[in-house]
MITI-104213 format. One line per field, with one value per residue (C-alpha): residue in three letters; residue number from 1; x, y, z. Coordinates in Angstrom, 3 decimals, padded with zeros to 6 digits. Each point is the difference from the previous one (the first is absolute). Example, Ala and Ser with C-alpha at 12.3 -4.5 7.8 and 13.67 -1.06 7.14 Angstrom:
2
residuo: ALA | SER
num: 1 | 2
u: 012.300 | 001.370
v: -004.500 | 003.440
w: 007.800 | -000.660
END
This chain:
332
residuo: MET | THR | SER | SER | SER | SER | SER | CYS | TYR | ARG | ASP | PRO | PRO | SER | ILE | ALA | THR | GLY | LYS | THR | LEU | LEU | THR | HIS | SER | VAL | THR | GLN | ALA | ALA | GLU | ALA | LEU | ILE | ALA | GLY | LYS | LEU | VAL | ALA | PHE | PRO | THR | GLU | THR | VAL | TYR | GLY | LEU | GLY | ALA | ASP | ALA | THR | ARG | ASP | ALA | ALA | VAL | ALA | GLN | VAL | PHE | ALA | ALA | LYS | GLY | ARG | PRO | ARG | PHE | ASN | PRO | LEU | ILE | VAL | HIS | VAL | PRO | SER | LEU | GLU | ASP | ALA | VAL | ALA | LEU | GLY | GLU | PHE | SER | PRO | GLU | ALA | SER | GLU | LEU | ALA | LYS | LEU | PHE | TRP | PRO | GLY | PRO | LEU | THR | LEU | VAL | VAL | PRO | ARG | ARG | LYS | GLY | CYS | PRO | VAL | SER | LEU | LEU | ALA | SER | ALA | GLY | MET | PRO | SER | LEU | ALA | ILE | ARG | VAL | PRO | LYS | HIS | PRO | LEU | ALA | GLN | ALA | LEU | LEU | LYS | ALA | VAL | ARG | LEU | PRO | VAL | VAL | ALA | PRO | SER | ALA | ASN | PRO | SER | GLY | ARG | ILE | SER | PRO | THR | THR | ALA | ALA | HIS | VAL | GLU | ALA | GLY | LEU | GLY | SER | LYS | VAL | SER | VAL | ILE | LEU | ASP | GLY | GLY | PRO | SER | ALA | ILE | GLY | LEU | GLU | SER | THR | ILE | VAL | GLY | PHE | LEU | ASP | GLY | ARG | ALA | ARG | LEU | LEU | ARG | PRO | GLY | GLY | LEU | ALA | ARG | ALA | GLU | ILE | GLU | SER | ALA | LEU | GLY | HIS | ARG | LEU | GLY | VAL | GLY | GLY | ASP | ALA | LYS | LYS | PRO | SER | ALA | PRO | GLY | GLN | LEU | GLU | SER | HIS | TYR | ALA | PRO | ARG | ALA | ARG | LEU | ARG | LEU | ASN | ALA | ARG | GLY | ALA | LYS | LYS | GLY | GLU | ALA | TYR | LEU | ALA | PHE | GLY | ALA | ALA | TYR | PRO | ASP | ALA | ALA | PHE | ASN | LEU | SER | PRO | ALA | GLY | ASP | LEU | THR | GLU | ALA | ALA | ALA | ASN | LEU | PHE | ARG | LEU | LEU | HIS | GLU | ILE | ASP | ALA | THR | GLY | VAL | LYS | ALA | ILE | ALA | VAL | ALA | PRO | ILE | PRO | GLY | GLU | GLY | LEU | GLY | GLU | ALA | ILE | ASN | ASP | ARG | LEU | THR | ARG | ALA | ALA | ALA | PRO | ARG | SER | GLN | VAL | LYS
num: 1 | 2 | 3 | 4 | 5 | 6 | 7 | 8 | 9 | 10 | 11 | 12 | 13 | 14 | 15 | 16 | 17 | 18 | 19 | 20 | 21 | 22 | 23 | 24 | 25 | 26 | 27 | 28 | 29 | 30 | 31 | 32 | 33 | 34 | 35 | 36 | 37 | 38 | 39 | 40 | 41 | 42 | 43 | 44 | 45 | 46 | 47 | 48 | 49 | 50 | 51 | 52 | 53 | 54 | 55 | 56 | 57 | 58 | 59 | 60 | 61 | 62 | 63 | 64 | 65 | 66 | 67 | 68 | 69 | 70 | 71 | 72 | 73 | 74 | 75 | 76 | 77 | 78 | 79 | 80 | 81 | 82 | 83 | 84 | 85 | 86 | 87 | 88 | 89 | 90 | 91 | 92 | 93 | 94 | 95 | 96 | 97 | 98 | 99 | 100 | 101 | 102 | 103 | 104 | 105 | 106 | 107 | 108 | 109 | 110 | 111 | 112 | 113 | 114 | 115 | 116 | 117 | 118 | 119 | 120 | 121 | 122 | 123 | 124 | 125 | 126 | 127 | 128 | 129 | 130 | 131 | 132 | 133 | 134 | 135 | 136 | 137 | 138 | 139 | 140 | 141 | 142 | 143 | 144 | 145 | 146 | 147 | 148 | 149 | 150 | 151 | 152 | 153 | 154 | 155 | 156 | 157 | 158 | 159 | 160 | 161 | 162 | 163 | 164 | 165 | 166 | 167 | 168 | 169 | 170 | 171 | 172 | 173 | 174 | 175 | 176 | 177 | 178 | 179 | 180 | 181 | 182 | 183 | 184 | 185 | 186 | 187 | 188 | 189 | 190 | 191 | 192 | 193 | 194 | 195 | 196 | 197 | 198 | 199 | 200 | 201 | 202 | 203 | 204 | 205 | 206 | 207 | 208 | 209 | 210 | 211 | 212 | 213 | 214 | 215 | 216 | 217 | 218 | 219 | 220 | 221 | 222 | 223 | 224 | 225 | 226 | 227 | 228 | 229 | 230 | 231 | 232 | 233 | 234 | 235 | 236 | 237 | 238 | 239 | 240 | 241 | 242 | 243 | 244 | 245 | 246 | 247 | 248 | 249 | 250 | 251 | 252 | 253 | 254 | 255 | 256 | 257 | 258 | 259 | 260 | 261 | 262 | 263 | 264 | 265 | 266 | 267 | 268 | 269 | 270 | 271 | 272 | 273 | 274 | 275 | 276 | 277 | 278 | 279 | 280 | 281 | 282 | 283 | 284 | 285 | 286 | 287 | 288 | 289 | 290 | 291 | 292 | 293 | 294 | 295 | 296 | 297 | 298 | 299 | 300 | 301 | 302 | 303 | 304 | 305 | 306 | 307 | 308 | 309 | 310 | 311 | 312 | 313 | 314 | 315 | 316 | 317 | 318 | 319 | 320 | 321 | 322 | 323 | 324 | 325 | 326 | 327 | 328 | 329 | 330 | 331 | 332
u: 025.256 | 000.610 | -002.300 | -002.670 | -001.177 | 000.358 | -002.739 | -000.443 | -002.004 | -002.460 | -003.766 | -000.858 | -003.622 | -001.205 | -002.885 | -001.967 | -000.830 | -002.178 | 001.850 | 003.363 | 001.615 | 001.904 | 002.444 | 003.238 | 000.548 | 002.892 | -001.425 | -003.284 | 001.782 | 002.431 | -002.804 | -001.782 | 003.153 | 000.720 | -003.587 | 000.604 | -001.889 | 000.988 | 001.389 | 000.940 | 002.851 | 002.137 | 003.567 | 002.189 | -000.615 | -003.725 | -002.584 | 000.411 | -002.625 | 001.399 | -000.491 | 001.893 | 002.609 | 000.286 | -003.652 | -001.056 | -003.612 | 000.909 | 002.256 | -002.724 | -002.371 | 002.358 | -000.119 | -003.782 | -000.642 | 002.168 | -001.037 | 003.726 | 001.297 | 001.743 | 003.058 | 000.802 | 002.136 | -000.405 | 002.461 | 000.583 | 000.448 | 002.086 | 001.277 | 003.771 | 002.835 | 000.403 | -003.576 | 000.563 | 003.119 | -002.045 | -002.178 | 002.376 | 003.618 | 001.799 | 003.100 | 002.679 | -001.396 | -003.574 | 001.105 | 001.832 | -003.084 | -002.155 | 002.365 | 000.114 | -003.648 | -002.100 | -002.320 | -001.125 | -001.540 | 002.097 | -001.132 | 002.574 | -000.815 | 002.194 | -000.100 | -002.303 | 001.833 | -000.543 | -002.872 | -001.326 | -003.489 | -001.438 | -002.787 | 001.101 | -003.064 | 001.791 | 002.801 | -002.295 | 001.688 | 003.455 | 003.087 | 000.520 | -001.428 | -000.543 | 000.736 | -000.204 | 000.546 | -002.304 | 000.890 | -003.439 | -000.298 | -003.477 | 001.159 | 002.978 | -002.184 | -002.489 | 002.661 | 001.637 | -003.371 | -001.047 | 003.434 | -000.801 | 001.101 | -002.806 | -000.754 | -001.163 | -000.552 | -001.574 | -003.466 | -002.023 | -001.791 | 002.573 | 001.222 | -001.583 | 001.535 | 001.996 | -001.321 | 001.897 | -002.709 | -002.374 | -002.890 | 001.440 | 000.060 | -003.586 | -001.203 | 001.814 | -000.459 | -002.903 | -001.069 | 002.457 | 002.451 | -000.686 | 002.112 | 001.580 | 002.829 | 000.002 | 003.437 | -000.713 | 001.269 | 002.968 | 003.147 | 001.633 | -003.136 | 001.601 | 000.544 | 003.429 | 002.845 | 000.567 | 003.475 | 000.449 | 002.968 | -000.904 | 002.737 | 003.082 | -000.639 | -002.019 | -002.896 | -002.532 | -003.399 | -002.126 | 000.975 | -001.538 | 000.420 | 003.788 | 001.769 | 002.113 | 002.994 | 000.134 | 000.019 | 002.644 | 002.160 | -000.199 | 000.845 | 002.735 | -001.397 | -003.078 | -003.053 | -000.992 | -003.506 | -002.609 | -003.735 | -002.538 | -003.598 | -001.210 | 001.874 | 000.733 | 002.740 | -001.069 | -003.060 | -000.666 | 001.232 | -003.340 | -000.316 | -003.245 | 000.052 | -000.642 | -002.843 | -002.759 | -003.395 | 000.787 | 002.304 | 003.446 | 001.802 | 003.653 | 002.553 | -002.791 | 000.695 | -003.631 | -003.479 | -002.353 | -003.755 | -001.406 | 003.370 | 001.249 | 003.602 | 002.576 | 002.765 | 003.581 | 002.069 | -000.336 | -001.033 | -003.576 | -000.949 | -003.735 | -000.189 | -002.539 | 002.189 | 003.767 | 002.351 | 002.510 | -000.215 | 003.665 | 001.018 | 001.137 | -000.043 | -000.202 | -003.119 | -001.366 | 000.462 | -001.828 | -002.887 | -000.356 | -002.501 | -001.878 | -000.605 | -000.974 | -002.578 | -001.282 | -000.267 | -001.707 | -002.570 | -001.096 | -001.304 | 002.134 | 000.566 | 003.570 | 003.095 | 002.819 | 003.300 | 002.858 | 003.503 | 001.920 | 003.821 | 001.449 | 002.789 | -000.162 | -003.543 | -001.188 | 000.900 | -002.519 | -002.642 | 000.270 | -000.107 | -003.310 | -001.454 | 001.021 | -001.645 | -003.072 | -000.322 | 000.420 | -002.893 | -002.337 | -000.348 | 001.788 | -001.822 | -002.833
v: -002.001 | -003.732 | -002.399 | -002.559 | -001.762 | -003.632 | -002.269 | -001.638 | 003.050 | 000.016 | -000.273 | -001.628 | 000.386 | 003.525 | 001.304 | 003.203 | 001.759 | 003.011 | 001.942 | -001.438 | -003.094 | -002.131 | -002.134 | -001.992 | 000.772 | 002.300 | 000.218 | 001.512 | 002.419 | 001.089 | 000.617 | 002.226 | 002.016 | 000.497 | 001.200 | 002.740 | -001.660 | -000.408 | -003.386 | -001.086 | -002.506 | -001.781 | 000.857 | -001.480 | 003.141 | 000.855 | 000.019 | 002.904 | 002.000 | -000.042 | 002.294 | 000.820 | 002.483 | 001.656 | 001.158 | 003.080 | -001.192 | -003.434 | 001.454 | 002.493 | -002.954 | -001.369 | 003.225 | 000.162 | -003.640 | 000.269 | 003.536 | 000.721 | 003.587 | 000.819 | 001.432 | -003.533 | -001.714 | -003.578 | -002.843 | -001.222 | -003.767 | -001.613 | -003.573 | 000.654 | 002.408 | 000.480 | 001.279 | 002.234 | 001.614 | 000.945 | 002.170 | 001.464 | 001.073 | -002.370 | 001.075 | -002.650 | -000.578 | -000.240 | -002.496 | -002.049 | -000.245 | -000.908 | -002.793 | -001.371 | 000.279 | -000.102 | -001.661 | 000.600 | 002.342 | 003.077 | 003.170 | 002.474 | 003.674 | 001.391 | 002.916 | -000.533 | -000.699 | 002.513 | -001.227 | -002.286 | -001.103 | -000.271 | 002.492 | 002.950 | -000.701 | -003.113 | 002.066 | 002.823 | 002.305 | -000.464 | -000.681 | -003.329 | -003.483 | -002.787 | -003.356 | -003.615 | -003.460 | -002.350 | -003.638 | -001.640 | -002.397 | 001.260 | 003.621 | -000.882 | -001.877 | 002.879 | 002.661 | -002.079 | -000.571 | 003.675 | 001.304 | 003.322 | 001.680 | -000.392 | 002.332 | -001.998 | 001.530 | -002.274 | -001.122 | 001.541 | 003.271 | 002.703 | -000.017 | -003.324 | -003.413 | -001.382 | -003.206 | -003.281 | -002.181 | 000.301 | 000.018 | 003.116 | 001.742 | -000.945 | 001.141 | 003.327 | 001.039 | -002.145 | 000.681 | 002.897 | -002.628 | -001.783 | -003.075 | -001.481 | -002.424 | -002.425 | -001.250 | -001.034 | 001.735 | 002.375 | -001.612 | 003.094 | 001.922 | 003.463 | 002.476 | 000.346 | 001.931 | 003.255 | 001.489 | 003.310 | 001.147 | 003.593 | 002.106 | -002.163 | -001.907 | -003.151 | 000.846 | -002.261 | 001.412 | -002.846 | -003.086 | -003.168 | -003.640 | 000.242 | 000.859 | 003.161 | -002.022 | -002.079 | 003.126 | 001.743 | -003.112 | -000.061 | 003.701 | -000.059 | 003.065 | 001.194 | 001.235 | 003.624 | 000.873 | 001.602 | 000.491 | 002.753 | -000.810 | 003.308 | -000.334 | -003.694 | -001.000 | -003.659 | -002.018 | -000.826 | 003.310 | 001.493 | 000.362 | -001.997 | -003.190 | -003.778 | 000.615 | -002.390 | 001.429 | -000.752 | 002.334 | -001.305 | 000.261 | -000.956 | -001.582 | -001.434 | -002.809 | -001.063 | 001.000 | 002.334 | -000.487 | 000.147 | -000.522 | -002.916 | -000.964 | -000.524 | -001.924 | -000.849 | -002.822 | -003.005 | 002.074 | 000.071 | -003.689 | 000.655 | 003.023 | -000.419 | 002.142 | -000.421 | 001.391 | -002.738 | -002.307 | -000.832 | 003.678 | -000.211 | 003.408 | -001.484 | -001.916 | 003.114 | 002.082 | -002.601 | -000.087 | 003.714 | 001.194 | -003.324 | 000.137 | 003.685 | -000.905 | -002.884 | 002.107 | 002.822 | -002.495 | -000.757 | 003.566 | 000.825 | 003.735 | -000.123 | -002.182 | -000.176 | -001.075 | -001.660 | 001.526 | -001.065 | -000.061 | 002.650 | -001.949 | -001.629 | -000.116 | 001.374 | 003.463 | -000.335 | -001.606 | 002.877 | 002.530 | -001.479 | -000.154 | 003.582 | 001.317 | -002.183 | 001.498 | 003.624 | 002.514 | -000.915 | 003.341 | -001.354 | -003.349 | -000.222
w: -027.426 | 000.205 | -001.831 | 000.723 | 003.138 | 000.962 | -001.347 | 003.402 | 001.090 | -002.916 | 000.228 | 003.349 | 001.153 | 000.820 | 002.101 | -000.610 | 003.268 | -000.692 | -002.690 | 001.033 | -001.536 | 002.531 | -001.967 | 000.045 | -003.697 | -000.890 | -003.539 | 001.196 | 002.346 | -002.730 | -002.490 | 002.522 | 000.724 | -003.687 | -000.436 | 002.566 | 002.867 | 003.647 | 001.029 | 003.516 | 000.047 | 002.601 | 000.875 | 002.708 | 002.099 | -000.309 | -002.805 | -002.424 | -001.875 | -003.519 | -002.977 | -003.187 | 001.238 | -003.406 | -000.170 | 001.955 | 000.069 | 001.354 | 002.718 | 000.935 | 000.500 | 002.668 | 001.999 | -000.374 | 000.983 | 003.113 | 000.941 | 000.036 | 000.050 | -003.266 | 001.749 | 001.228 | -002.700 | -001.242 | -000.537 | -003.554 | -000.378 | -002.756 | -000.470 | -000.111 | 000.726 | -003.756 | -000.177 | 003.032 | -001.493 | -003.064 | 002.269 | 002.588 | 000.482 | 002.356 | 001.889 | 000.675 | 003.517 | -001.240 | -002.661 | 002.626 | 002.228 | -002.987 | -001.018 | 003.542 | 001.042 | -003.197 | -000.482 | 003.559 | 002.595 | -000.817 | -001.782 | -001.324 | -000.576 | -002.773 | -002.465 | -002.973 | -003.222 | -002.819 | -002.146 | 002.753 | -001.136 | 003.523 | 000.732 | 002.137 | 002.156 | 001.257 | 001.534 | 001.113 | -002.522 | 001.543 | -002.137 | 001.763 | -000.383 | 002.545 | -001.665 | 001.168 | -001.481 | 001.949 | 000.663 | 000.116 | -003.000 | -000.949 | 000.148 | -002.184 | -002.473 | -000.183 | -000.564 | -002.733 | -001.642 | -000.128 | -001.088 | 001.664 | 003.243 | 002.543 | 002.914 | 003.003 | 003.432 | 002.608 | -001.112 | 002.823 | 000.764 | 000.729 | 003.576 | 000.910 | 000.734 | -002.913 | -001.626 | 000.192 | -001.624 | -002.947 | 002.501 | 001.666 | -003.390 | -000.772 | 003.433 | -000.227 | -003.628 | -001.194 | -003.577 | -000.425 | -001.281 | -003.305 | 000.721 | 003.131 | -000.775 | 002.939 | 000.988 | 003.573 | 003.151 | -000.331 | 001.379 | 001.541 | 000.951 | 000.231 | -002.812 | -001.596 | 001.553 | -001.901 | -000.491 | -001.813 | -002.116 | -000.816 | 001.590 | -000.366 | 003.237 | 000.679 | 002.327 | 001.664 | -000.990 | 001.394 | 002.017 | -001.353 | -000.918 | -000.430 | 003.260 | 000.195 | 001.258 | -003.194 | -002.173 | 002.115 | -000.071 | -003.787 | -000.296 | 002.621 | 001.766 | 001.867 | -001.831 | 000.266 | 001.173 | -002.232 | -000.250 | 000.625 | 001.011 | -001.480 | -003.301 | -000.537 | -002.418 | 000.184 | 001.019 | 003.647 | 001.437 | 001.031 | 003.773 | 000.082 | -002.065 | 000.150 | 002.470 | 001.071 | 000.937 | 003.648 | 001.922 | 000.912 | 003.339 | -000.350 | 002.355 | 002.122 | 002.491 | -000.080 | -001.119 | 001.801 | 000.090 | -003.543 | -001.708 | -002.069 | 000.688 | -002.748 | 001.732 | -000.906 | 001.450 | 002.289 | 003.031 | -001.337 | -000.555 | 000.303 | -002.314 | -002.797 | -002.273 | 000.178 | -002.660 | 000.805 | 003.034 | -000.660 | 000.053 | -003.641 | -001.715 | -003.505 | 001.029 | 001.724 | -003.158 | -002.090 | 002.495 | 000.829 | -002.604 | -000.054 | 003.746 | -000.094 | -002.669 | 002.160 | 003.148 | -001.878 | -001.323 | 003.589 | 000.311 | 003.030 | 000.481 | 001.359 | -000.334 | 002.512 | -001.575 | 001.859 | -000.148 | -003.121 | -000.040 | -002.307 | -001.678 | -003.448 | -001.399 | 003.329 | -001.297 | -002.836 | 002.245 | 002.489 | -002.843 | -001.215 | 003.500 | 000.805 | -003.152 | 000.598 | 003.483 | -001.159 | -000.115 | -002.837 | -001.805 | -003.091 | -000.086 | -002.509
END
């Protein structure tokens, strides 16, 4: 792995909250990870729940803290393509996407390289590995400091709303996390797009913070479709996921009695919660989980959600909303 972090991130003030340390210090977060502890850290997509990917016990802690089913694989985070190639086998197309979009909100699922040190728990025993190079400067500094691959699913209870701030992590996981590295609000606000390369063809396994059209333009052809809610090959494929406590009603033109309304666009100037008054899908993506957290905190029992266009990042937004509105049998 690549070496040391930038000194500009060292040793700012930290606050102990219960058994959790809330800090801006990469040094403190790196020391905890190396010691086998759980560390929540910011990425440009959402906050991740990090653990040393090479230790079975550390990876098992992630599943336990989240209440995540062990058949649901995790994403491994590394600081560079060079580090990723040491773990997985990249086809020419996978390498091309990595060169174009890393660091950034893209995860690639590739065959594990022989001798890969990542725990098999991370890939749910499958011969594949989901790998990402995040762009957030604190994530980069942390990964360079630990010099280890780090598993990092979203830092929230399994099936619930993903966290886009350190406060969301603390509210959702509390003292189950040793350290929370606070890097402010996540810029993109949706998890990474996942593309798989396991059968010779690029397949979209999860829409996310990088639009399908950009990937297809880079490849010069359409992506195949993959994913099975009962046997996921990548994170985010369970039928019920990303759910607030309140029930969701989608494609609603207004709220019924007892519902909060999550609006989109200029047609709702008086809405208390609007994903984007300007109708901007990038802004809507960044606001989605934050506003779901805020509405849930009011104690309302139901949320009506305005129609969201399906193009660009709208595909990922609608994917999250559809899973959030699904029957809750899989939500812990």
